[in-house]
N, C-alpha and C positions, 0 to 999 in steps of 0.2 A: 218495774214493780220492786219495792224494797224488800230485801232479804231473800230473794230467790237466787239459788245457786244451781248451776248446771255443769256437770262433769261428764266424763266419757269413760266407758268400760271396755276392756278387751279380754278375750279368752274364748275357749272352746272353738278352736279354729277349724270349722267344718269344711272350709275350702282349702285347707293347707296352711302350714305355719309360714308367716311372712319372714323374709330375710332380715338379719339383724339391722341393717341400715334402714329398711322399711319401718321397723319398729321405732327406731330413733326418729324418723321423719314424722311418724304419727304423733309422737310425744311433742316434738317441736311445733308441729302444726296446731295441736290442741292448745298449747300455750299461746301461740301467736294469735289465734282467733278469739281468745279470751275465756276458754273453758276453765272452770274453777279447779278441777281435780281429775286425776287419772286413777282408775280402779282396775285391778287385775284379778281375774278369776283363778282361784287356787284349787289345783287338783294334783294328787300324787300319782294315782293310777288312772290312766285315761285310755279311751278308745282312739283318740286322735293325738297327734304330736302336740306337746305342750312344753312349757319351760318352767323352771323353778322361779317363782315370782320375786323372791328376794334378789336373785341375780339380775333380773330384769329391772327391778326398782333401782338398783345401783347404777345400771347403765342409763336409765332415764334421768336420774338425779344429775349425772354428769353432763347431760345434754340440755337441761332446762334450768331455769332460775327461780320461777315463781310458782308453778303449778303444784298443788298438793297431791299426795299419793296415798293409796291404801288398798288392802286386799278386799275382794268382794266374793265371799268372805273367807277368812283363814279358818281351815278345819283345825281348831286348836286342840281338841282331844287326841289327834293323831301325832302330836308333837309334844316334847317336854317343854313346859312353860318357861323354865329357866333359859333354855336355848332361844326360845322365841323372844323373851325379854331382852337378851343380849343382842340378837340380830336386829330387832327393830329399833332399839336405842342407838345402835351403830348407824343404821340407815338414817335415822333422824339427825344424827350428828353430821353425816356426810352430805345430807341434802339441805342443811341449814334450817332444820326445824320444820320440815314439810310433811311429816308422816302422820297418818291417821290410822288407827287400828279398828278393824271390823272382824268379828269372830262369829263362828257358828259351831253347831255340834256335828256338822258333816252331812252333806246331801247324798254322798256316794259311799255306801258301806264298804266298798273295796278299799278306800283310802284307810279306813280304820283297821280292816282285816290285815292289810299289808304291813301295818305298823304294830300288829300284835295287840290291838285294842278291841275288846268286846263291845259290840254295838250297844248292849244294855248299860254300859258304863259311861257312855259319851256325855250324857247330861250332867252328871255329878263331876266328871273330869273337867267339863267346861266351866262349871262353877268354881272349882278349885283353881283352875288355870287363870281365870279372870282375877281372882283375889291375889294370886302370886304375881301376875304382871303389874298390878297396881302397887304392891308392896315394893317390888324390886325397882320400879321406876321412881319411887318417892323416898325410899329409906335405904340405909346401909346396914350391914351386918344382920341381914334378914334370916330368920329361922322359920320354918313352916313344917307342921306335922299334921297332915290331913290323911284321908283314907287312901289316896292314890299317890301323893307326892310328899316326900319328907326330905328336908335338908337343913343344915345349920350354917349360920354365919356366912351368908352369901351376899356379896356386894357387886352391883353392876355399875361400871364406870366406863365412859361417860353416861350419865342419865340423859333422857330426852331433853332437848334444849329449853323448852318452856314448861317443864314439869311433866307429870305423867301424861302419856298420850290418851286422848279420848278413846274410849272403847265402845264401839257400836256393835250391836248384836243383830245378826240376820235371822230371818224366819218370820212366821206369822201364826203358828199354833198358839193355843192358850198357854202351854208350858213355856214357850219362848217369850210371849208377852209378859208373863209373870217374872221371867228371868230378867228381861229388860227393866221392869219396874224395880227389881231388887238390886241389880248390878250394873245396868248399862248407862252410858252417857248418851246414847242415841239408839234409834231403831232403824233397821235397814232391810225392808222386805223386797222381794222380787215376785214377778208373776202375779200381780194384784191389779184390781180395778179401782177407779176412784171411789166407788161405793164401798168396796171391801176395805180400802184404806181408811175411810171415815169410820166405818163400823169397828175396825180393829183398833184404831186410835182411841175411840171412846172406851173400849175395854182396857187398853193399856193405862189410860188415865185413871180408870176405876181401880185397877190393880194397885197403882201407886197410892191412891187414897187409902186403900185397905191396910197398907203397911206403913202409912205415914210418911211416904217419900214423894216429894213433888217431882213429877215428870214434865219436862218441857215439851209441849206439842210441836214446837218448831225444830226439835232435834230428831228429825225423821226424814228419810229419803227413800225413793223408790228406784229400782233398776229396771229399765225398759229396753227390750230388744227393739232396734230401730232401723228403718231403712227409708230415707226421705227420697221420694221419686214422684214425678208427675204421672207416671204409669203405675197405678196402685196394684193392678193384678200382676204385673211383672215384678213389683216389689214383694208381693206375697210369695211368688215362686222363688225369688232369690233368698228369702228368709226361711223358707220351708225346711232346709236341712238342719237348721238350728232347733227345730221342734222335736227331732227324733228322740233325743235323750231326755225330754222333759215329761213330767208325770201328769200333764194336763192334755186332754184331747185337743187336736188342732183347731176345731171350731170354737173352743173356749179361749184359746190363746189369742185370737184376734182382738179381743177386748183388753188384752194385757200387753199390747205392743203398740209402737208408733210406726205405722207403715202407710205410705201414700204421700200426697202433696204436702208441702210444708204447712199450708193453712190447716189441713186436717190434723197434722201432728201437733200444731200449736193449740188447736181446740182441745185435744186430749190432755195436753199439759195444763191448760186452763181449768179443765174439769178436776184434775188432781189438786190444783191450787185452791179451787173452791172447796174441795174436801179437806183442806188444811195442810197439804204437803207443800214444803218450801225448798226441798232439795231433790235433784234428779240426776241419775246417771244413765246416759244414753249409750247403749252398746251397739255399734255399727255391725249389722249382721249381713255380711256380703263378702265376696272374694277380696283378698288382700289388695289387689290393684284398684279397687273401688273405695277403699277406706279414706284416702286423702280427699277425694271428692265429697264424701259424706261429711268429713270434718269441716270442709269449707262451707257446705250447706248449713251445718249447725251454726257456724259463725255468722253467715250472711242472712239466713232466713228464720232462725229460731232464737238465737240469743238476743237480737235487737227487740224482740217482742216482750222479753221478760227481765232483762238485766239493765 
């Protein structure tokens, strides 16, 4: 199918943090089977062990040559955008132009609180942060005087290899969809169904029309918790620990995941494609010692159906 892209996501290690070499093996295997991109879940304050994703991106960049990389999604209001602009421009340089940026207002208020940011400010901080990233990645001697961020004559060098990084915005509320229409290069929802994706995409396109900005319906992707297995019930038991921190009841999450035989997972992907989605991030939701097997299954039983 033309234009379909499938990547892989990692994060929220409910079964324990993999060893560094395992993480490298995951990245190498993802590239070897033909996955398009690697996405890392960003958290500052966590209930489970986690890593700073910029450090992990640098390690992955050193062990791969083709696969693209991005956060899913970066809690931008918890960080100063000048620092973020410098870090991700540097990662883009080190990886040979393979970085994508995806940002959000933050799903865990503890990340904001730990960074001294009021939750009520996160939306406006996100807006200013996106503007600053774009300016610093495309201009020199940048000055900015907003409500939250002020600076003069700042230049970031080197800039991203192929111009400003695309900025995708995560979430699915009306406020987020309006922000995507105003400021985003792409839309990146999670925990959604094909019907919800289609409905929200129609709203997004409508918000774009209202402000006179053309939104490409092809610049959207979904993140799906995934466990490919011929024993579906065992798969649901394996994925269950990943549900604990999610704001949706477990019975509703089943429609928002890919769990079971490859044929059933492929059918769900096909339903998303029918709804207009062209980009997918599959997050293997299993113990670390099963991740490589999941990647091989993505490569042998899912990618050939769509790529």
